[in-house]
N, C-alpha and C positions, 0 to 999 in steps of 0.2 A: 504494500500500500504506500503510495507516494506521499500521502498526507494523513496525519492522525492527530486529532486534538484530544488531549487528556486533561481532565480537571484534577487539580491537586489541592488537598486540604491539610491544614495543620492538625496533626493527630491529637495533641493536647487540648487544643481549642475545641475540636470536635467532641472529644470525650467529656469535657466540662459542660458544653452546651447540651449534649445528650442527657446527662444526668439532670440538668436544670429542667429541660423540657419534659423528661419522664416524670419528675416530681410535680411539675405544673399540671400535666394531664391528670395525675392522681388527685391533686388538690381540687380540680374542677369536677371531680366526682366520677371520672371514667376509670376504666381498668387498663393500665398501660401494657398489660400482658395479653389483652384481647388481640385476636389474630390481625385485625385491621390496624391496630395501633402499635404492634410490637416494634416495627421499624420506623415508626413516625418520628421519634426523638432524633434518630440519626439523620433522617431526611431533613428535618427542620434545622438541625445543626449545620448541615452542609448548605442548605438553602440560605441561611442567614449569612454565612461566610461569602457566598456568591453575591448576595444582595448588598453587602458592605465591602466588596473588594476594592472600592475606591480608596480606602485608607492605606492600601499597600501600593498605590500608584501615584505618580508625580506628573501633574498636568504640564508643568513648565518643561520637564524633561521631554515629554512627548512633543511639545511644540518646537523645542530647540532641535529635536532629532529630524525635523523636516522644515528647517528654516532656510529660505533661499533668497538670494539677492535678486530683486526685480524692480524695474522702473515703474511698474503699474501703480497708479495713485488714485484710482476710482474705487467706488464702493464694492466690496466683496460680501455677498450674502449667502449664508447657508441656512435655509429655512425648513420648517416642518421636521425638525430632528426629534424623533420619538425619545421620550425620557420616562424612566420608571425609578421612583425613589421611595424612601420610607420616612414617614413623618416621625420626628423624634419625640413627639409628645405622646402618641398612642401606639407607635410601632405598627401603623397601618400604611398601606401604599398610597402614594399619589402619583398620577401619571398624566402625560400630556405631550406638548410639543414646545420646543425651544427654537427661536429664530435669532440667529447670531450674525452680526455684520462687523466688518472693520474696514478702515481706509488705510492701505499700506503707506509706509513712510520709508521705503527702501527695501523692505523685506515682506515676503509672503510666506505662508505655510501650506502644507498639503491640506486639501479640503477635508479629507477624512479625519484629520487631526482636530478640527473644530468639533466634529461629532464625538471624537474620543474624549475631549475635554468635558463636554456635557456629560458623558457617561461616567467619567472619573469622579466628578463632584456629585452626580446623582446617586451613585452607588455608595452612599453613606447615610447615616441618620441625619435628616435634613429638615430645614424649613425652607419654603420656596423663596422667601425674601433673601436669605443668605446665599442660597444656591445661585440666584441670579447674579449677585455681586461677585461671587467667587469665579464664575465663568468669565465675567468681564475683566476682573483683576488679573487672572492668569494670562489672558491674551494681551492686555495692556502692558503688563510688566515684561513679557517675553519678547513680543514683536515690536514694542514701542511704536505703534501705529499713530496716525493722526486722530484716530478716534475709534471707539468700540461701542456697539449697541447690542443689548440682549433683551429679548422679550420672551417670557414664559407664560404659557396658558396651560392650566392643569386642573384636574378634578381630584378631590381629596376624599378617600374612603372614610376618613375620620369624621367627615361632615355628611357622608352618604349612608354609611352603615349604622352609625350611632349618633348620639347627640341630637342636633337639629334635624338630621335625616333629610337634607335637601338634595334630591337626586339630580337636579339639572344645573346646579351652581358650578361656575367656572371661575377660578382665581387667576388674575393676570398681574404679573409683576414686570417691571422694566428697570433697566439701568443704562446710563449713557455717559460717555466720556468724550473729551476733545471736541472734534467738529460735530459730533452728534448732539452736543448741547445747544447747537444753533438750530433754531426752529425750522428753517428751510430744509436742512440736511435731515433732521429727524423726521419731518413730514414725508420726504422722499422715501426714507427707509420704511416708515409705517405703511405707505401706499404700496411699496413693492412686496412687503410680506403679506399684504391683503389681496394682492392681485393673483389671478390664475393665468399666468403667461403661457403655460403648457396645456391648458384646456383639460386639466385632470379632474376638476370639480363640477 
């Protein structure tokens, strides 16, 4: 086989989380030895390590690994980047899309690296407000562009499955730096991320 992807987990972390989840299942009134639940603690332990893998990744290192000199100085937008994260308040998922733009100032980065940066910060215990700024700061600090813009639209299961139980609510956050703080540039960005230039919608 020319390509093989293998997931690796820290054994000590997995064992610690397994015991925690096994006890949690029992405290909730279930039988952790029941056939359908016997392997659940291990599955949950591995799932949580996958969902928080961003703690072991460095966004700036990813960007610097694909940083190229280029004279291009117009807006670069990567929009509709799917994101999945975990609310740090209730440990329930929130999910949606990120729209990211920057205006190069001598350097560009690989387009996939923008999506990787979104994933790195999403795969942590998060609040959407902080996530938005972390993405912006990583790009601004690494590429030193003329400006960065980030908009995230997400639905939060902590508002949908529990609490106020509002099924159709969407939370939007934004962060802007440099030229995107100018109203005209910001308006162009907002128009472009709202447009369907490829006729997909």
